[in-house]
N, C-alpha and C positions, 0 to 999 in steps of 0.2 A: 354143787357146793354142801360143804357138809362142816355143822358148827360145832363146835367140843367146847364144853365148861369144866374147866380145873373145880371141881366140886370141893377137892380140900383148900382151894384157895377162896371160894364164892361163900359169902356171908350170907347171902339172900338179902341184900339190901335192895334188889326189885327194880334197879334202873334199868333193867334190860326191858321190863316187861313195858314201861313205857313209851319206851323207842322202837319196840318188835311187839307187840301184844298177841301177833298169829304166832311169834313163837315162842316166845317164854312166857310164863305163869308161875305164879305163886299158890303151891296147891293147899289144902286145908289146914294142913300139918305147918304150914309157913316155911317148905322149902320150895326150891327152885327146881320147874320141870320143865323142859323144853323138848322141841323137834330137834333131830339131830341133822336131817335132810331136808330143811324146807325147798319149796319152790324159790328156783334162781330171780322170780320176779320179785322177792323180800329181799333181795341183797343190799339195796342201801338202808334198809330197815336193821339189817342183821350187824351191819358195819357201823350204824349209828348206836346200836347197845355194843358193841364191844367196846366202841370208845369211848362210852359213857361208863361202863363198868368201874367203879373206885379201885375194884383189887387186880383191874386186866387179866379178868379170871375167863375169859371168852375168846375162842381163837376160831378162823375161819379156814378154809380148804376146801381149794375146787376139786 
């Protein structure tokens, strides 16, 4: 699984952090950071994060 975040669309709302904290974090500067190739065991959480993103900036590729 590959996680892609369109950083041009992302406005750092952080909803993804609540859905998948093992994959998405907000850094000290208030910007989103993420794991681009998380373990497949986290798929449900990552899919939820993509669903709750208000700007639909997260996509998942296999």
